[in-house]
N, CA and C atoms of all chains as a GROMACS GRO file, in nm:
protein
  558
    1MET      N    1   0.083  -0.120   0.000
    1MET     CA    2   0.000   0.000   0.000
    1MET      C    3   0.086   0.125   0.000
    2THR      N    4   0.191   0.124   0.081
    2THR     CA    5   0.271   0.245   0.095
    2THR      C    6   0.371   0.262  -0.017
    3TYR      N    7   0.448   0.157  -0.046
    3TYR     CA    8   0.557   0.170  -0.142
    3TYR      C    9   0.515   0.196  -0.286
    4PRO      N   10   0.400   0.151  -0.332
    4PRO     CA   11   0.362   0.188  -0.469
    4PRO      C   12   0.321   0.335  -0.484
    5ASP      N   13   0.306   0.405  -0.374
    5ASP     CA   14   0.260   0.544  -0.381
    5ASP      C   15   0.365   0.632  -0.448
    6GLU      N   16   0.325   0.710  -0.545
    6GLU     CA   17   0.420   0.790  -0.622
    6GLU      C   18   0.489   0.897  -0.539
    7ASP      N   19   0.417   0.956  -0.443
    7ASP     CA   20   0.481   1.056  -0.357
    7ASP      C   21   0.588   0.993  -0.269
    8VAL      N   22   0.560   0.871  -0.219
    8VAL     CA   23   0.659   0.800  -0.138
    8VAL      C   24   0.782   0.773  -0.223
    9ILE      N   25   0.760   0.720  -0.340
    9ILE     CA   26   0.872   0.685  -0.430
    9ILE      C   27   0.953   0.808  -0.464
   10SER      N   28   0.886   0.914  -0.499
   10SER     CA   29   0.955   1.036  -0.540
   10SER      C   30   1.041   1.091  -0.427
   11ALA      N   31   0.984   1.100  -0.307
   11ALA     CA   32   1.059   1.154  -0.193
   11ALA      C   33   1.175   1.062  -0.156
   12MET      N   34   1.153   0.931  -0.164
   12MET     CA   35   1.257   0.835  -0.130
   12MET      C   36   1.375   0.847  -0.226
   13LEU      N   37   1.347   0.842  -0.355
   13LEU     CA   38   1.454   0.839  -0.455
   13LEU      C   39   1.526   0.972  -0.468
   14ALA      N   40   1.458   1.081  -0.434
   14ALA     CA   41   1.524   1.212  -0.439
   14ALA      C   42   1.631   1.225  -0.330
   15ASN      N   43   1.617   1.146  -0.225
   15ASN     CA   44   1.703   1.166  -0.109
   15ASN      C   45   1.792   1.047  -0.072
   16ALA      N   46   1.755   0.928  -0.120
   16ALA     CA   47   1.825   0.811  -0.066
   16ALA      C   48   1.834   0.697  -0.167
   17ILE      N   49   1.923   0.605  -0.136
   17ILE     CA   50   1.933   0.477  -0.206
   17ILE      C   51   1.847   0.379  -0.127
   18PRO      N   52   1.744   0.322  -0.187
   18PRO     CA   53   1.661   0.227  -0.113
   18PRO      C   54   1.729   0.090  -0.104
   19PHE      N   55   1.740   0.040   0.018
   19PHE     CA   56   1.813  -0.085   0.045
   19PHE      C   57   1.725  -0.171   0.134
   20GLN      N   58   1.698  -0.294   0.091
   20GLN     CA   59   1.602  -0.375   0.162
   20GLN      C   60   1.667  -0.505   0.211
   21VAL      N   61   1.629  -0.546   0.330
   21VAL     CA   62   1.682  -0.668   0.391
   21VAL      C   63   1.566  -0.755   0.436
   22ASP      N   64   1.567  -0.878   0.392
   22ASP     CA   65   1.466  -0.978   0.430
   22ASP      C   66   1.506  -1.039   0.564
   23ASN      N   67   1.425  -1.024   0.665
   23ASN     CA   68   1.465  -1.072   0.798
   23ASN      C   69   1.452  -1.223   0.816
   24THR      N   70   1.413  -1.294   0.709
   24THR     CA   71   1.415  -1.442   0.713
   24THR      C   72   1.537  -1.498   0.640
   25ASN      N   73   1.616  -1.410   0.582
   25ASN     CA   74   1.735  -1.451   0.507
   25ASN      C   75   1.850  -1.476   0.604
   26LYS      N   76   1.897  -1.602   0.612
   26LYS     CA   77   2.004  -1.636   0.706
   26LYS      C   78   2.129  -1.553   0.684
   27ASN      N   79   2.154  -1.516   0.560
   27ASN     CA   80   2.274  -1.437   0.529
   27ASN      C   81   2.266  -1.296   0.589
   28ALA      N   82   2.149  -1.258   0.631
   28ALA     CA   83   2.130  -1.124   0.687
   28ALA      C   84   2.131  -1.123   0.840
   29PHE      N   85   2.139  -1.241   0.902
   29PHE     CA   86   2.123  -1.247   1.048
   29PHE      C   87   2.230  -1.167   1.122
   30ALA      N   88   2.352  -1.169   1.072
   30ALA     CA   89   2.458  -1.093   1.140
   30ALA      C   90   2.425  -0.944   1.137
   31MET      N   91   2.381  -0.896   1.023
   31MET     CA   92   2.345  -0.754   1.012
   31MET      C   93   2.225  -0.722   1.102
   32LEU      N   94   2.127  -0.810   1.104
   32LEU     CA   95   2.008  -0.786   1.186
   32LEU      C   96   2.044  -0.781   1.334
   33HIS      N   97   2.141  -0.863   1.372
   33HIS     CA   98   2.188  -0.862   1.512
   33HIS      C   99   2.254  -0.728   1.543
   34ARG      N  100   2.339  -0.682   1.452
   34ARG     CA  101   2.406  -0.551   1.472
   34ARG      C  102   2.304  -0.437   1.481
   35LEU      N  103   2.196  -0.451   1.403
   35LEU     CA  104   2.093  -0.348   1.401
   35LEU      C  105   2.000  -0.354   1.522
   36HIS      N  106   2.011  -0.462   1.600
   36HIS     CA  107   1.918  -0.486   1.712
   36HIS      C  108   1.775  -0.484   1.661
   37HIS      N  109   1.757  -0.555   1.550
   37HIS     CA  110   1.627  -0.561   1.485
   37HIS      C  111   1.529  -0.646   1.565
   38ILE      N  112   1.403  -0.593   1.587
   38ILE     CA  113   1.304  -0.670   1.660
   38ILE      C  114   1.167  -0.674   1.595
   39TRP      N  115   1.142  -0.583   1.494
   39TRP     CA  116   1.004  -0.570   1.444
   39TRP      C  117   1.008  -0.518   1.303
   40THR      N  118   0.904  -0.546   1.230
   40THR     CA  119   0.895  -0.497   1.092
   40THR      C  120   0.765  -0.419   1.070
   41PRO      N  121   0.764  -0.330   0.973
   41PRO     CA  122   0.882  -0.282   0.902
   41PRO      C  123   0.974  -0.199   0.992
   42ASP      N  124   1.100  -0.210   0.965
   42ASP     CA  125   1.204  -0.147   1.046
   42ASP      C  126   1.283  -0.060   0.951
   43LEU      N  127   1.270   0.071   0.967
   43LEU     CA  128   1.331   0.166   0.874
   43LEU      C  129   1.447   0.238   0.942
   44ARG      N  130   1.560   0.244   0.874
   44ARG     CA  131   1.678   0.317   0.923
   44ARG      C  132   1.727   0.410   0.813
   45VAL      N  133   1.770   0.528   0.854
   45VAL     CA  134   1.837   0.619   0.762
   45VAL      C  135   1.986   0.614   0.796
   46LEU      N  136   2.065   0.580   0.696
   46LEU     CA  137   2.210   0.567   0.714
   46LEU      C  138   2.282   0.670   0.627
   47ASP      N  139   2.402   0.707   0.669
   47ASP     CA  140   2.486   0.784   0.579
   47ASP      C  141   2.571   0.686   0.496
   48HIS      N  142   2.657   0.739   0.411
   48HIS     CA  143   2.731   0.651   0.319
   48HIS      C  144   2.840   0.571   0.388
   49ASN      N  145   2.861   0.599   0.519
   49ASN     CA  146   2.953   0.515   0.597
   49ASN      C  147   2.880   0.404   0.671
   50GLY      N  148   2.748   0.401   0.658
   50GLY     CA  149   2.669   0.302   0.730
   50GLY      C  150   2.630   0.346   0.870
   51ASP      N  151   2.660   0.470   0.906
   51ASP     CA  152   2.620   0.520   1.037
   51ASP      C  153   2.470   0.547   1.038
   52GLU      N  154   2.404   0.495   1.141
   52GLU     CA  155   2.260   0.516   1.152
   52GLU      C  156   2.231   0.654   1.209
   53LEU      N  157   2.144   0.728   1.141
   53LEU     CA  158   2.116   0.865   1.182
   53LEU      C  159   1.971   0.886   1.221
   54TYR      N  160   1.884   0.789   1.191
   54TYR     CA  161   1.742   0.801   1.226
   54TYR      C  162   1.681   0.662   1.213
   55ARG      N  163   1.577   0.637   1.289
   55ARG     CA  164   1.508   0.510   1.277
   55ARG      C  165   1.361   0.525   1.316
   56TRP      N  166   1.278   0.440   1.258
   56TRP     CA  167   1.140   0.423   1.305
   56TRP      C  168   1.091   0.286   1.260
   57ASP      N  169   0.986   0.237   1.322
   57ASP     CA  170   0.931   0.109   1.277
   57ASP      C  171   0.780   0.109   1.284
   58GLY      N  172   0.721   0.008   1.224
   58GLY     CA  173   0.576  -0.003   1.218
   58GLY      C  174   0.520   0.056   1.090
   59PHE      N  175   0.404   0.003   1.051
   59PHE     CA  176   0.338   0.048   0.929
   59PHE      C  177   0.291   0.193   0.941
   60LEU      N  178   0.304   0.266   0.831
   60LEU     CA  179   0.243   0.398   0.817
   60LEU      C  180   0.183   0.407   0.678
   61PRO      N  181   0.064   0.466   0.665
   61PRO     CA  182   0.008   0.488   0.531
   61PRO      C  183   0.093   0.592   0.457
   62PRO      N  184   0.074   0.603   0.326
   62PRO     CA  185   0.166   0.681   0.242
   62PRO      C  186   0.198   0.823   0.289
   63ALA      N  187   0.097   0.902   0.320
   63ALA     CA  188   0.126   1.042   0.358
   63ALA      C  189   0.206   1.048   0.488
   64GLU      N  190   0.166   0.969   0.586
   64GLU     CA  191   0.239   0.967   0.714
   64GLU      C  192   0.379   0.911   0.694
   65PHE      N  193   0.392   0.812   0.610
   65PHE     CA  194   0.524   0.753   0.583
   65PHE      C  195   0.615   0.856   0.519
   66THR      N  196   0.564   0.927   0.421
   66THR     CA  197   0.647   1.026   0.352
   66THR      C  198   0.691   1.135   0.448
   67ALA      N  199   0.599   1.183   0.530
   67ALA     CA  200   0.634   1.287   0.628
   67ALA      C  201   0.741   1.236   0.724
   68ARG      N  202   0.724   1.115   0.776
   68ARG     CA  203   0.822   1.056   0.868
   68ARG      C  204   0.956   1.036   0.798
   69MET      N  205   0.953   0.986   0.678
   69MET     CA  206   1.075   0.960   0.603
   69MET      C  207   1.152   1.090   0.576
   70LEU      N  208   1.080   1.194   0.535
   70LEU     CA  209   1.145   1.322   0.510
   70LEU      C  210   1.205   1.379   0.639
   71CYS      N  211   1.135   1.359   0.750
   71CYS     CA  212   1.192   1.400   0.880
   71CYS      C  213   1.319   1.320   0.909
   72GLY      N  214   1.317   1.194   0.872
   72GLY     CA  215   1.436   1.112   0.893
   72GLY      C  216   1.554   1.161   0.811
   73PHE      N  217   1.529   1.194   0.688
   73PHE     CA  218   1.635   1.248   0.603
   73PHE      C  219   1.682   1.383   0.658
   74ALA      N  220   1.587   1.464   0.701
   74ALA     CA  221   1.622   1.595   0.757
   74ALA      C  222   1.710   1.579   0.881
   75MET      N  223   1.674   1.486   0.968
   75MET     CA  224   1.753   1.464   1.089
   75MET      C  225   1.892   1.414   1.053
   76ALA      N  226   1.901   1.330   0.952
   76ALA     CA  227   2.032   1.282   0.908
   76ALA      C  228   2.119   1.400   0.865
   77HIS      N  229   2.063   1.494   0.794
   77HIS     CA  230   2.138   1.612   0.753
   77HIS      C  231   2.173   1.698   0.874
   78LEU      N  232   2.079   1.710   0.966
   78LEU     CA  233   2.104   1.790   1.086
   78LEU      C  234   2.220   1.732   1.165
   79ARG      N  235   2.219   1.601   1.183
   79ARG     CA  236   2.323   1.536   1.262
   79ARG      C  237   2.459   1.539   1.194
   80THR      N  238   2.460   1.556   1.063
   80THR     CA  239   2.588   1.566   0.991
   80THR      C  240   2.618   1.712   0.955
   81LYS      N  241   2.549   1.802   1.024
   81LYS     CA  242   2.574   1.945   1.018
   81LYS      C  243   2.547   2.006   0.881
   82ARG      N  244   2.460   1.944   0.805
   82ARG     CA  245   2.415   2.004   0.678
   82ARG      C  246   2.284   2.078   0.709
   83PHE      N  247   2.298   2.192   0.773
   83PHE     CA  248   2.182   2.260   0.829
   83PHE      C  249   2.088   2.312   0.721
   84ASP      N  250   2.143   2.359   0.611
   84ASP     CA  251   2.056   2.407   0.502
   84ASP      C  252   1.971   2.295   0.445
   85ALA      N  253   2.034   2.179   0.426
   85ALA     CA  254   1.961   2.064   0.371
   85ALA      C  255   1.852   2.018   0.469
   86ALA      N  256   1.885   2.019   0.597
   86ALA     CA  257   1.786   1.982   0.699
   86ALA      C  258   1.669   2.078   0.696
   87GLU      N  259   1.700   2.207   0.695
   87GLU     CA  260   1.595   2.309   0.695
   87GLU      C  261   1.501   2.291   0.576
   88LYS      N  262   1.559   2.268   0.462
   88LYS     CA  263   1.479   2.254   0.339
   88LYS      C  264   1.378   2.140   0.350
   89LEU      N  265   1.422   2.029   0.408
   89LEU     CA  266   1.332   1.914   0.421
   89LEU      C  267   1.227   1.935   0.529
   90TYR      N  268   1.264   1.999   0.639
   90TYR     CA  269   1.164   2.028   0.742
   90TYR      C  270   1.057   2.122   0.688
   91VAL      N  271   1.099   2.221   0.611
   91VAL     CA  272   1.002   2.312   0.548
   91VAL      C  273   0.909   2.235   0.455
   92GLU      N  274   0.965   2.141   0.383
   92GLU     CA  275   0.883   2.061   0.291
   92GLU      C  276   0.779   1.978   0.367
   93VAL      N  277   0.821   1.918   0.477
   93VAL     CA  278   0.727   1.840   0.558
   93VAL      C  279   0.611   1.928   0.605
   94LEU      N  280   0.645   2.046   0.654
   94LEU     CA  281   0.543   2.133   0.710
   94LEU      C  282   0.451   2.190   0.603
   95ARG      N  283   0.506   2.209   0.484
   95ARG     CA  284   0.424   2.261   0.374
   95ARG      C  285   0.329   2.154   0.319
   96ARG      N  286   0.382   2.032   0.304
   96ARG     CA  287   0.303   1.927   0.239
   96ARG      C  288   0.221   1.845   0.337
   97TYR      N  289   0.269   1.832   0.461
   97TYR     CA  290   0.203   1.743   0.557
   97TYR      C  291   0.186   1.811   0.693
   98PRO      N  292   0.120   1.924   0.700
   98PRO     CA  293   0.112   1.999   0.826
   98PRO      C  294   0.033   1.930   0.936
   99THR      N  295  -0.050   1.831   0.898
   99THR     CA  296  -0.127   1.759   1.000
   99THR      C  297  -0.072   1.620   1.028
  100ALA      N  298   0.041   1.587   0.968
  100ALA     CA  299   0.101   1.455   0.992
  100ALA      C  300   0.152   1.445   1.135
  101TYR      N  301   0.162   1.321   1.183
  101TYR     CA  302   0.217   1.299   1.317
  101TYR      C  303   0.362   1.347   1.327
  102ALA      N  304   0.431   1.348   1.216
  102ALA     CA  305   0.571   1.393   1.215
  102ALA      C  306   0.584   1.545   1.212
  103ALA      N  307   0.475   1.616   1.188
  103ALA     CA  308   0.482   1.761   1.171
  103ALA      C  309   0.536   1.836   1.294
  104PRO      N  310   0.493   1.802   1.415
  104PRO     CA  311   0.550   1.873   1.530
  104PRO      C  312   0.702   1.854   1.542
  105GLU      N  313   0.748   1.736   1.511
  105GLU     CA  314   0.893   1.712   1.511
  105GLU      C  315   0.961   1.802   1.409
  106ALA      N  316   0.901   1.812   1.291
  106ALA     CA  317   0.959   1.898   1.187
  106ALA      C  318   0.962   2.044   1.232
  107GLN      N  319   0.856   2.087   1.297
  107GLN     CA  320   0.849   2.226   1.344
  107GLN      C  321   0.955   2.254   1.450
  108TYR      N  322   0.971   2.161   1.541
  108TYR     CA  323   1.071   2.174   1.648
  108TYR      C  324   1.212   2.182   1.590
  109TYR      N  325   1.243   2.089   1.504
  109TYR     CA  326   1.380   2.081   1.454
  109TYR      C  327   1.408   2.182   1.342
  110LEU      N  328   1.302   2.239   1.284
  110LEU     CA  329   1.325   2.351   1.193
  110LEU      C  330   1.389   2.466   1.270
  111GLY      N  331   1.338   2.488   1.391
  111GLY     CA  332   1.398   2.589   1.476
  111GLY      C  333   1.542   2.555   1.510
  112VAL      N  334   1.567   2.428   1.539
  112VAL     CA  335   1.703   2.386   1.574
  112VAL      C  336   1.797   2.404   1.455
  113ALA      N  337   1.752   2.365   1.337
  113ALA     CA  338   1.837   2.377   1.217
  113ALA      C  339   1.872   2.522   1.191
  114ARG      N  340   1.774   2.609   1.204
  114ARG     CA  341   1.801   2.752   1.179
  114ARG      C  342   1.890   2.810   1.287
  115TYR      N  343   1.869   2.768   1.410
  115TYR     CA  344   1.956   2.814   1.519
  115TYR      C  345   2.100   2.770   1.497
  116ARG      N  346   2.118   2.645   1.456
  116ARG     CA  347   2.255   2.596   1.434
  116ARG      C  348   2.322   2.669   1.319
  117ASN      N  349   2.242   2.712   1.222
  117ASN     CA  350   2.296   2.791   1.111
  117ASN      C  351   2.330   2.934   1.153
  118ASP      N  352   2.252   2.987   1.247
  118ASP     CA  353   2.270   3.125   1.291
  118ASP      C  354   2.232   3.138   1.437
  119PRO      N  355   2.325   3.108   1.527
  119PRO     CA  356   2.294   3.110   1.670
  119PRO      C  357   2.256   3.248   1.722
  120GLU      N  358   2.292   3.352   1.648
  120GLU     CA  359   2.261   3.488   1.695
  120GLU      C  360   2.121   3.532   1.655
  121GLY      N  361   2.057   3.457   1.566
  121GLY     CA  362   1.925   3.497   1.517
  121GLY      C  363   1.814   3.459   1.612
  122ASP      N  364   1.691   3.494   1.573
  122ASP     CA  365   1.573   3.467   1.657
  122ASP      C  366   1.491   3.349   1.605
  123ASP      N  367   1.546   3.276   1.510
  123ASP     CA  368   1.466   3.172   1.445
  123ASP      C  369   1.418   3.063   1.540
  124LEU      N  370   1.504   3.024   1.634
  124LEU     CA  371   1.463   2.918   1.726
  124LEU      C  372   1.339   2.962   1.803
  125THR      N  373   1.345   3.081   1.859
  125THR     CA  374   1.231   3.133   1.935
  125THR      C  375   1.108   3.144   1.847
  126GLU      N  376   1.125   3.196   1.728
  126GLU     CA  377   1.010   3.212   1.637
  126GLU      C  378   0.948   3.078   1.600
  127GLN      N  379   1.031   2.983   1.564
  127GLN     CA  380   0.977   2.853   1.523
  127GLN      C  381   0.912   2.780   1.639
  128TRP      N  382   0.967   2.796   1.758
  128TRP     CA  383   0.906   2.730   1.873
  128TRP      C  384   0.777   2.800   1.917
  129GLN      N  385   0.764   2.928   1.886
  129GLN     CA  386   0.635   2.993   1.909
  129GLN      C  387   0.529   2.937   1.814
  130VAL      N  388   0.570   2.913   1.690
  130VAL     CA  389   0.479   2.849   1.594
  130VAL      C  390   0.443   2.709   1.643
  131LEU      N  391   0.539   2.637   1.696
  131LEU     CA  392   0.516   2.503   1.751
  131LEU      C  393   0.410   2.508   1.860
  132ARG      N  394   0.423   2.603   1.953
  132ARG     CA  395   0.326   2.615   2.061
  132ARG      C  396   0.187   2.645   2.006
  133SER      N  397   0.184   2.726   1.902
  133SER     CA  398   0.056   2.768   1.845
  133SER      C  399  -0.012   2.655   1.766
  134LEU      N  400   0.065   2.587   1.684
  134LEU     CA  401   0.006   2.487   1.593
  134LEU      C  402  -0.005   2.349   1.653
  135TYR      N  403   0.087   2.315   1.742
  135TYR     CA  404   0.090   2.178   1.796
  135TYR      C  405   0.098   2.182   1.948
  136PRO      N  406   0.000   2.242   2.013
  136PRO     CA  407   0.009   2.265   2.157
  136PRO      C  408   0.008   2.138   2.241
  137SER      N  409  -0.047   2.030   2.188
  137SER     CA  410  -0.055   1.906   2.266
  137SER      C  411   0.055   1.808   2.234
  138SER      N  412   0.148   1.849   2.151
  138SER     CA  413   0.252   1.756   2.107
  138SER      C  414   0.362   1.742   2.210
  139GLU      N  415   0.430   1.628   2.201
  139GLU     CA  416   0.547   1.607   2.286
  139GLU      C  417   0.652   1.714   2.258
  140TYR      N  418   0.659   1.757   2.134
  140TYR     CA  419   0.761   1.856   2.097
  140TYR      C  420   0.733   1.992   2.159
  141ARG      N  421   0.607   2.023   2.182
  141ARG     CA  422   0.577   2.145   2.255
  141ARG      C  423   0.632   2.131   2.396
  142LEU      N  424   0.618   2.013   2.454
  142LEU     CA  425   0.671   1.989   2.588
  142LEU      C  426   0.823   2.003   2.591
  143LYS      N  427   0.887   1.959   2.485
  143LYS     CA  428   1.034   1.964   2.482
  143LYS      C  429   1.086   2.107   2.485
  144GLN      N  430   1.004   2.204   2.440
  144GLN     CA  431   1.053   2.341   2.443
  144GLN      C  432   0.990   2.418   2.559
  145TYR      N  433   0.923   2.346   2.648
  145TYR     CA  434   0.848   2.411   2.757
  145TYR      C  435   0.939   2.494   2.847
  146PHE      N  436   1.067   2.452   2.855
  146PHE     CA  437   1.159   2.526   2.942
  146PHE      C  438   1.168   2.673   2.900
  147LYS      N  439   1.136   2.699   2.773
  147LYS     CA  440   1.138   2.838   2.725
  147LYS      C  441   1.024   2.920   2.786
  148GLU      N  442   0.922   2.851   2.834
  148GLU     CA  443   0.806   2.923   2.888
  148GLU      C  444   0.817   2.943   3.039
  149LEU      N  445   0.913   2.878   3.101
  149LEU     CA  446   0.928   2.889   3.246
  149LEU      C  447   0.987   3.024   3.282
  150PRO      N  448   0.949   3.078   3.398
  150PRO     CA  449   1.006   3.206   3.440
  150PRO      C  450   1.157   3.193   3.459
  151GLN      N  451   1.230   3.295   3.420
  151GLN     CA  452   1.376   3.292   3.430
  151GLN      C  453   1.422   3.317   3.573
  152MET      N  454   1.532   0.356  -1.112
  152MET     CA  455   1.507   0.296  -0.981
  152MET      C  456   1.360   0.271  -0.958
  153SER      N  457   1.273   0.346  -1.024
  153SER     CA  458   1.131   0.324  -1.008
  153SER      C  459   1.071   0.298  -1.144
  154ASN      N  460   0.989   0.194  -1.154
  154ASN     CA  461   0.929   0.160  -1.282
  154ASN      C  462   0.780   0.146  -1.262
  155GLY      N  463   0.708   0.251  -1.298
  155GLY     CA  464   0.563   0.245  -1.286
  155GLY      C  465   0.517   0.222  -1.145
  156GLY      N  466   0.572   0.292  -1.049
  156GLY     CA  467   0.525   0.277  -0.913
  156GLY      C  468   0.593   0.165  -0.838
  157LYS      N  469   0.705   0.118  -0.886
  157LYS     CA  470   0.775   0.012  -0.816
  157LYS      C  471   0.919   0.056  -0.790
  158ILE      N  472   0.963   0.036  -0.667
  158ILE     CA  473   1.099   0.073  -0.630
  158ILE      C  474   1.193  -0.042  -0.662
  159SER      N  475   1.308  -0.012  -0.720
  159SER     CA  476   1.412  -0.112  -0.740
  159SER      C  477   1.505  -0.108  -0.619
  160TRP      N  478   1.490  -0.206  -0.531
  160TRP     CA  479   1.565  -0.205  -0.406
  160TRP      C  480   1.705  -0.262  -0.427
  161GLU      N  481   1.800  -0.198  -0.364
  161GLU     CA  482   1.934  -0.253  -0.354
  161GLU      C  483   1.929  -0.363  -0.249
  162HIS      N  484   2.006  -0.472  -0.269
  162HIS     CA  485   2.007  -0.581  -0.172
  162HIS      C  486   2.146  -0.612  -0.119
  163GLU      N  487   2.246  -0.541  -0.169
  163GLU     CA  488   2.382  -0.558  -0.122
  163GLU      C  489   2.423  -0.434  -0.045
  164TYR      N  490   2.462  -0.453   0.082
  164TYR     CA  491   2.493  -0.343   0.172
  164TYR      C  492   2.602  -0.254   0.116
  165GLU      N  493   2.714  -0.315   0.075
  165GLU     CA  494   2.827  -0.234   0.028
  165GLU      C  495   2.790  -0.157  -0.099
  166ASN      N  496   2.708  -0.220  -0.183
  166ASN     CA  497   2.663  -0.149  -0.304
  166ASN      C  498   2.580  -0.027  -0.267
  167ALA      N  499   2.493  -0.045  -0.167
  167ALA     CA  500   2.409   0.068  -0.125
  167ALA      C  501   2.495   0.182  -0.072
  168LEU      N  502   2.595   0.149   0.008
  168LEU     CA  503   2.682   0.253   0.063
  168LEU      C  504   2.761   0.322  -0.049
  169GLU      N  505   2.811   0.242  -0.141
  169GLU     CA  506   2.890   0.300  -0.250
  169GLU      C  507   2.804   0.393  -0.336
  170ARG      N  508   2.683   0.350  -0.363
  170ARG     CA  509   2.595   0.434  -0.444
  170ARG      C  510   2.558   0.561  -0.368
  171ALA      N  511   2.537   0.548  -0.237
  171ALA     CA  512   2.508   0.667  -0.156
  171ALA      C  513   2.625   0.765  -0.162
  172ARG      N  514   2.745   0.711  -0.158
  172ARG     CA  515   2.864   0.795  -0.163
  172ARG      C  516   2.875   0.864  -0.298
  173SER      N  517   2.860   0.790  -0.406
  173SER     CA  518   2.879   0.847  -0.539
  173SER      C  519   2.765   0.940  -0.579
  174GLU      N  520   2.643   0.910  -0.532
  174GLU     CA  521   2.529   0.994  -0.570
  174GLU      C  522   2.500   1.101  -0.465
  175GLN      N  523   2.583   1.103  -0.359
  175GLN     CA  524   2.566   1.201  -0.251
  175GLN      C  525   2.424   1.196  -0.194
  176LYS      N  526   2.384   1.076  -0.160
  176LYS     CA  527   2.254   1.055  -0.099
  176LYS      C  528   2.268   0.976   0.030
  177LEU      N  529   2.158   0.963   0.101
  177LEU     CA  530   2.152   0.879   0.218
  177LEU      C  531   2.112   0.738   0.175
  178VAL      N  532   2.108   0.649   0.270
  178VAL     CA  533   2.056   0.514   0.247
  178VAL      C  534   1.931   0.498   0.331
  179LEU      N  535   1.823   0.451   0.268
  179LEU     CA  536   1.704   0.415   0.344
  179LEU      C  537   1.700   0.263   0.351
  180LEU      N  538   1.726   0.210   0.468
  180LEU     CA  539   1.727   0.066   0.492
  180LEU      C  540   1.591   0.023   0.544
  181ASP      N  541   1.533  -0.074   0.475
  181ASP     CA  542   1.403  -0.129   0.515
  181ASP      C  543   1.420  -0.278   0.547
  182VAL      N  544   1.408  -0.313   0.674
  182VAL     CA  545   1.408  -0.454   0.711
  182VAL      C  546   1.263  -0.500   0.709
  183PHE      N  547   1.234  -0.601   0.628
  183PHE     CA  548   1.097  -0.645   0.612
  183PHE      C  549   1.086  -0.794   0.636
  184ASN      N  550   0.962  -0.838   0.656
  184ASN     CA  551   0.932  -0.980   0.665
  184ASN      C  552   0.845  -1.017   0.546
  185PRO      N  553   0.886  -1.113   0.466
  185PRO     CA  554   0.812  -1.144   0.344
  185PRO      C  555   0.681  -1.219   0.368
  186GLY      N  556   0.659  -1.264   0.491
  186GLY     CA  557   0.540  -1.343   0.521
  186GLY      C  558   0.414  -1.262   0.535
   0.00000   0.00000   0.00000
């Protein structure tokens, strides 16, 4: 249901090499052990050195999958200090999938990506204000709650 | 890589990493159960 979706395919191929492992294949058991694999589907975002930069598991329908996947790619860029690339993908998630479960994460880390690009700017504060406004019940709103506490 | 809505998955780890390196992309690893 999810993988034949054209939006999923387009977002996947624009950003990554798709690599699939059958968890019943004995030749894959060593890799699965290293991955601490326990459930399917099990999705990991890796860099070209094989370093894992993001993970999630469980079925998601196409729109939710695409939003989560783009957040995964964005986080991979964030963790490898490609802040512009991260920002671009977070903006895309919020533009295309503003009601997705991944959207609050994108909103939170959009602020982080912009802050890391320009620590002197106000982007973190601005983006987290948007987070409070649009996603008030999200875990990510809670993560920035320290900003609301009296100094 | 995609043919009419179908993804052509890489199945060799080192090939996936090498292609990610040469194409300047990430790798999306999907562990699945065929059952």
